[in-house]
C-alpha positions in Angstrom: 0.0 0.0 0.0 1.4 3.4 -1.0 0.9 6.0 1.6 2.8 9.0 0.4 0.9 11.5 2.5 0.6 9.4 5.7 3.6 8.3 7.7 2.7 7.1 11.2 -0.7 8.9 10.9 0.7 12.3 10.2 -2.0 12.9 7.6 -2.0 15.4 4.8 -4.9 17.8 5.1 -4.6 18.7 1.5 -5.4 15.1 0.4 -8.4 15.1 2.7 -9.6 18.3 1.2 -9.0 17.1 -2.3 -10.9 13.9 -1.5 -13.9 15.8 -0.2 -14.0 18.2 -3.2 -13.6 15.2 -5.6 -10.3 16.4 -7.0 -8.2 13.2 -6.6 -7.5 10.9 -9.5 -8.6 7.3 -9.2 -5.3 6.0 -7.9 -4.9 8.7 -5.2 -8.6 8.2 -4.3 -8.1 4.5 -3.8 -5.0 5.1 -1.7 -6.9 7.6 0.4 -9.7 5.1 0.9 -7.2 2.5 2.1 -5.8 5.1 4.4 -9.3 5.7 5.9 -9.4 2.0 7.0 -6.4 2.7 9.3 -6.9 6.3 10.3 -9.8 7.0 12.7 -9.2 10.8 12.6 -9.4 11.1 8.8 -12.4 8.7 8.8 -14.2 10.9 11.3 -13.4 14.1 9.3 -14.8 12.6 6.1 -17.9 11.2 7.9 -18.6 14.6 9.6 -18.1 16.5 6.4 -20.4 14.3 4.4 -23.0 14.2 7.1 -23.0 18.1 7.1 -23.4 18.1 3.4 -26.2 15.5 3.4 -28.0 15.6 6.7 -31.2 14.1 5.2 -29.4 10.7 4.8 -28.7 10.4 8.5 -31.4 9.4 11.0 -32.7 12.0 13.4 -34.0 11.1 16.8 -36.8 8.6 16.7 -40.2 10.0 17.2 -42.4 7.9 19.5 -46.0 8.2 20.1 -48.1 6.6 22.8 -51.1 4.7 21.5 -53.8 3.6 23.8 -55.1 0.0 23.9 -58.4 1.3 22.6 -56.8 2.8 19.5 -54.9 -0.4 18.9 -58.1 -2.5 19.3 -59.8 -0.6 16.5 -57.2 -1.9 14.1 -57.1 -5.5 15.5 -60.6 -6.8 14.5 -60.9 -10.5 13.6 -62.3 -11.4 10.3 -61.6 -8.2 8.5 -59.5 -8.3 5.4 -57.6 -5.3 4.2 -56.6 -5.0 0.6 -53.4 -3.3 -0.3 -52.9 -2.0 -3.7 
């Protein structure tokens, strides 16, 4: 594995920036992706940057609603068949 910009995890910010702005050629991109497997700091930087760009892809807090037994019972009637189109 060729890690020109990373020696003992002294990472090159320029490569990180180029990766995020999609400026790396395929070979450097693959090298950087291999680097992400070993470098938690760079992985977190990439994760947080992409999460900030696309927050709709990441789950927000779950919304829970309390439903009474009576409300559940109205949907749980024996013998009724529901058709789904």
